[in-house]
Structure formats: C-alpha cells, structure tokens
N, C-alpha and C positions, 0 to 999 in steps of 0.2 A: 252469799251475803254481799251487800253493797257497801255504801259509805253513809255515815251519819255526819251531817253537817249542822253545827251550831251557828246560828245567826244572832250576833250580839251587837249592842250599841246603846246609846243613850235613849231614854224615852223620847219618841218623836223622830228618831233617826231614819225611820222608814223600813224597819225590819219586816213587819207584817206586810207592808205594801210590796216589798221585794219578794217575799215568799208567795204571795198571790200570783206573781208573774211566773214563778217556778212550778206551780201546781199544774197538773194536767186538767184540761177542760172537762173531762168526764169523771172527775173525782166525786166520791160519795162521802157522806158524813156518817161516822160511827157514833152512836149516841153515848155509849158508856163503855169504857172511858173515851173521852172525846178525841177523835182522830179524823183527819181528812185524808182519804185514801184513793189513789189512782192506780192504774195498772202497774206503774213502775216507780212512782213517787208517793210518799206519804209524809204527812206533817202532823205533829201533835197539835190538838185543838181544832176548833171549827173556824173556817175562813168563809164568813158569810157577809162581810162588809160592815160589821159593827164598829163602834168607836173604839172599843177594846176588843180585839178580835184575835184569831189565831191561838197561839199557845196561852195567851192571857185568859182564854176561856176554860183552861184546865185549872181547877183549884190547887193551891199549894199542897193540900193533903191528898190530891189525886195523882201526883207525879209517879209514885211507886206503882200504882195500878196501871198507869199509862205505859210505864216501862215494861211491866210484866206482860201486858197485852201485846206490845211490840214484839217481845221475845217469842210469844206463843203464835202470833198471827201475821206479823208484818216484817219479820227479819229478812224475808226473801226479796223485799223491794230493792231496787237499784239505789235509790236515794231516800234517806229519811232526814227530815228537816225538823229541827228543834229551835224555835225562835224565842229570843228574849229571856227574861228573868227566871221563869219557872224551871227551866232545865239547865241553865248555865251555872252549874255548881260541880265541885269535884266529884261528888258521889255519882252523878249522872254520867260524867265523863268516864269514871272508873267502871261503871256498869258495862259500857260498851267495850272498853279496853279488855276487861276480864273475859269477854266473850270473843275476843280476837277480831273485833269489828274495826274497820278503818274509820278514823274520825278526823274531821277537819273543822276549821272555824272560819267564818266570814265576819269580819269586824267592820261595821259601818261607822264612819267618823266624818264629821264636818264641823264647820264653825258653829259655836254655841248659838249665835243669833239665828242661824238657819233652822236649827232644831227647835228653838223657842218659838219661832214663827209658825212652824208646823203644829206644835202643841196648841198654840192659840187658834190656828185655823180649824183644828178639829174640836175646839171648844173644851179643852181639858185644862184644869188648873191643878197642879200638883205641888206639894210642899218642896221648897227649894233644897232643903236638907235631904229629903228622900231622893230627889233627882240626883244630887251630888253622890249619894251612896250608890245609886244604880249605875251611874257613869263609872265610878271606881270599880264596882263589881264587874261590869262588862269589860273594862280595860284589863283588869287583873286576870279574868278568865281567858281572854284572848292571848294574853302574855304567856299563859301556861302551855300553849301549843308550840311545838317546834316551828321554826320559821317556814319550813317547806310544807307545813300542814295548815297554814293560815293565809288568809287573803284580807288585806286591808283595803277598803274602798271609800272613796269620797261620796258620802251619802247625798251630796247636792246634785249628783247626776240623776237623770230620769230613771225610773225603776226598770224600764225595758233595757236600757244600756247596762245597768247593774246586773240584771239577770243574765245577759249575754256573757259578761265577765265571769259570773259565778259558774255558769254552765261550762265555760272553757276551763276554769279552775278545777271543777269536779271531774271533767274528762282527764285532765292531767293526773289528778289524784287516783283515779281508777286505773290508770296505766302503770302506776307504781307497784 
C-alpha cells in the first residue's frame, strides 16, 4: 500500500489544477465510480478540464462507493489523491487509517483576493456564506493532521512548482 494524500483549500485555491500536474499522462478514466487511474497514481473523480473537475465530479452520495472501489481495486497504487470537499471529512480519513494506510494532507492557502480572482476567471459565482464554510472545513480538516503529515503551500505559486513541492513531500512521507 502507498500513501493517500488529501488536497484541501478554499474554492479556487487551485486544488484540481495541482492534481492535474500530479497525474500520470497515460491515466485512464473509470466510469463508475469515477476515478482517474494511472500505473502508480490514482485520483478520485475525472480530470478532463471541466469548470468543476476532479473529485467534484463524484456525487456526495457516491463517496462510499468510490472508497469501496479503491479498497477493492486501487489500494496497490503508490499514491492516491483525494482533492477538495467530497473526501475531506473525518469518516474518509478514518477509512484509510483503519486499514493501516499512510495518510497526509496538502493544504493550499493564499490571499483571499487571489482565490477570488481565480473564481472570477473561471466564471463561477458561489454564495459567500457557502465559500466561508468550505474555507473553514478545509482549514479544520488540515488542522486534524499531525504536523509531520501535512504540507501547507502558498497557492499563488504556479501549479508546476507546487507539484514539485508535493512530490518531494510525498517522497519524504513514503520514507517514514
């Protein structure tokens, strides 16, 4: 078994963009439940370049099926990526811990104006109260990880640079 990494942050922080950089070029899409699967890296959801992409393509009521599929078919991958709101809850975290899987968290953070500009650029308008709730959820989820199991990054950096830092972090995690 490899490592499961949760990628969290505010809506518009660049979570899905970062994950696209981490996926292998020859990855395939599993139709149901939705997974993007490469030889050594898999990620919940479909990464096809949509406005709401990645794990956002997994319905909330599809999370348990996605986790069961992972356990049956994907647990041997070196890296499993779960980005965003769908999977960042205590039950998903516990699912992996109960199976003895190493877990880590990458928290993308930057200035609110930067994140707001990104949301405007992709043409999304979301309720301010909902956004505030998602920010709190992401922050609280990241806080639940031990310091040596989380990486906080400035999301204002280019995705390629962030991916390099994440890969270094994951290599360190694998060595533990």
